[in-house]
C-alpha positions in Angstrom: -40.1 74.7 81.5 -36.8 75.9 82.9 -36.1 77.8 79.8 -39.5 79.6 80.0 -38.8 80.5 83.6 -35.4 81.9 82.8 -36.9 84.0 79.9 -39.6 85.3 82.2 -37.0 86.2 84.9 -34.9 88.1 82.3 -38.0 89.9 81.0 -39.0 90.9 84.5 -35.5 92.1 85.3 -35.4 94.2 82.1 -38.7 95.8 83.0 -37.5 96.6 86.5 -34.3 98.2 85.2 -36.3 100.4 82.8 -38.6 101.4 85.6 -35.8 102.3 88.0 -33.5 103.9 85.5 -33.3 104.9 81.9 -31.3 102.4 79.9 -29.1 104.3 77.4 -29.0 102.7 73.9 -25.4 102.2 72.6 -23.7 102.8 76.0 -23.0 100.3 78.8 -24.9 102.6 81.2 -28.1 103.4 82.9 -29.2 106.9 83.9 -29.8 107.3 87.6 -29.4 110.2 90.2 -29.0 112.7 87.3 -25.9 110.9 86.0 -24.8 107.8 84.2 -23.9 104.5 86.0 -21.6 102.4 83.9 -20.2 99.3 85.5 -17.7 98.9 82.6 -16.4 101.1 79.8 -18.0 98.9 77.1 -16.9 98.2 73.6 -17.3 101.8 72.4 -15.0 103.5 74.9 -12.3 105.2 72.9 -9.4 103.9 75.1 -6.9 103.6 72.2 -7.6 107.1 70.9 -7.4 108.6 74.3 -4.0 106.9 75.0 -2.7 108.0 71.6 -3.6 111.6 72.3 -1.9 111.5 75.7 1.2 109.9 74.2 1.4 112.6 71.5 0.6 115.5 73.8 2.5 114.7 77.0 3.5 118.3 77.7 -0.1 119.5 77.3 -1.5 116.8 79.5 1.1 117.5 82.2 0.0 121.2 82.2 -3.6 120.1 82.6 -3.3 117.5 85.4 0.2 117.7 86.8 2.7 114.8 87.0 1.4 111.3 86.3 2.8 107.9 85.0 3.3 107.5 81.3 3.3 103.7 81.3 6.9 103.4 79.8 8.3 104.7 83.1 9.2 102.4 86.0 6.2 102.8 88.4 8.2 101.3 91.2 10.6 104.2 91.1 8.0 106.8 90.2 5.4 108.3 92.6 3.2 110.6 90.5 1.0 113.1 92.4 -2.0 112.4 90.2 -2.7 108.8 91.4 -5.5 106.9 93.0 -3.9 103.5 93.3 -4.7 103.2 96.9 -8.4 102.9 96.0 -7.8 100.3 93.2 -10.6 102.0 91.2 -9.4 101.3 87.6 -12.0 98.5 87.2 -14.8 101.1 87.4 -16.5 99.6 90.5 -17.1 101.4 93.8 -14.5 100.0 96.2 -15.1 102.2 99.3 -18.6 102.2 100.7 -20.2 102.6 104.1 -23.8 103.1 105.2 -23.2 106.1 107.4 -21.1 109.1 106.7 -18.3 109.6 109.1 -18.9 112.6 111.3 -15.7 112.6 113.4 -13.6 114.6 111.0 -13.3 118.4 110.8 -14.2 118.8 114.5 -17.7 117.2 114.3 -19.0 115.6 117.5 -18.8 111.8 117.6 -22.1 111.7 119.5 -24.1 113.1 116.6 -25.4 111.2 113.6 -26.9 112.2 110.3 -30.7 112.4 110.0 -30.4 110.8 106.6 -28.1 107.8 106.0 -26.0 107.8 102.8 -23.6 105.4 101.1 -20.2 106.9 100.4 -18.4 105.6 97.3 -15.3 106.3 95.3 -15.9 105.6 91.6 -13.9 106.1 88.4 -16.5 106.9 85.8 -16.0 106.0 82.1 -19.0 107.8 80.7 -20.9 110.9 82.0 -23.4 113.5 80.9 -22.0 117.0 80.9 -23.6 120.3 81.8 -25.1 120.5 78.3 -26.6 117.0 78.5 -24.0 115.6 76.0 -22.5 112.2 76.8 -18.7 112.3 77.0 -16.0 109.7 77.6 -14.3 110.4 80.9 -10.5 110.0 80.7 -9.7 106.9 82.9 -6.8 104.8 81.7 -4.4 102.7 83.6 -1.9 105.5 84.0 -4.2 108.5 84.1 -7.1 108.0 86.5 -9.9 110.3 87.7 -12.0 109.4 90.8 -15.1 110.9 92.2 -16.3 110.6 95.8 -20.1 110.7 96.0 -22.7 110.3 98.7 -26.0 108.7 97.7 -29.2 108.8 99.8 -30.3 105.3 101.0 -33.9 106.1 101.8 -36.6 108.8 101.3 -37.4 108.9 105.0 -35.7 107.7 108.2 -36.6 107.6 111.9 -35.1 111.0 112.3 -36.3 112.5 109.0 -40.0 111.7 108.5 -43.5 113.3 108.5 -43.2 116.6 106.6 -39.5 116.0 106.0 -37.7 113.9 103.3 -34.2 112.9 102.6 -33.1 114.9 99.6 -30.2 114.2 97.3 -27.7 117.0 96.7 -25.3 117.4 93.8 -21.9 118.9 93.1 -20.2 120.0 89.8 -16.9 118.3 89.0 -14.5 119.4 86.4 -13.0 116.4 84.6 -10.8 115.5 81.6 -13.1 114.3 78.9 -13.1 113.1 75.3 -15.7 113.4 72.6 -15.9 110.0 70.8 -17.6 111.7 67.8 -14.9 114.3 67.3 -11.3 113.3 67.6 -10.1 116.8 66.6 -11.2 118.1 70.0 -8.7 115.9 71.8 -8.8 115.8 75.6 -10.5 118.8 77.2 -12.0 119.9 80.5 -15.7 119.6 81.0 -18.3 119.9 83.8 -20.2 117.0 85.2 -22.8 116.7 88.0 -22.4 113.9 90.6 -24.2 113.2 93.9 -22.5 115.0 96.8 -24.5 114.5 100.0 -27.9 113.6 101.5 -29.8 116.2 103.6 -33.1 116.3 105.5 -35.5 118.9 104.1 -38.8 119.9 105.7 -41.8 121.8 104.5 -41.8 125.4 105.7 -44.4 126.0 108.5 -45.0 129.5 107.0 -48.1 129.4 104.7 -47.6 131.2 101.5 
């Protein structure tokens, strides 16, 4: 009986995931918000090939991203400019999240709030879909990390954004170092990827067309 209940629970969870997001076969990811969500790199992530290319092309990589740690250097005496250690994001999980976006920066009034609430996260993606719809491995190793800050809408409508208005997810293009796991000859290259950027309240125009 317990085994049957567990099987039904797993089946229901699988159906729910497939309804909420497209599960990608062969990748440890689901597709949501026009991008991939991958809690882990998975077994197919070309980590060894990426690190081999970086080791064999240090001068090229430095020209692309600036200074960074090569692993055989003493990190305690080296402070590379291309580093996100303060976020501890190498595990691929969002580690910085809040329900409401801070509005006190850049001269914004502390007495004002957003009409649409959004979660702000900093993530280090391992896989992403580029501007051509092709899945690419994002370069994220222990010594060369790339992080994305994204804002994700938390609801379709809120108390301040309702009626003829809806909370709408906006996106921004990011240029990241990527690797094609199907073509090692390309090496590491720059590519464009779309990630959630902010959440805005959009209303129907009162002007009739």
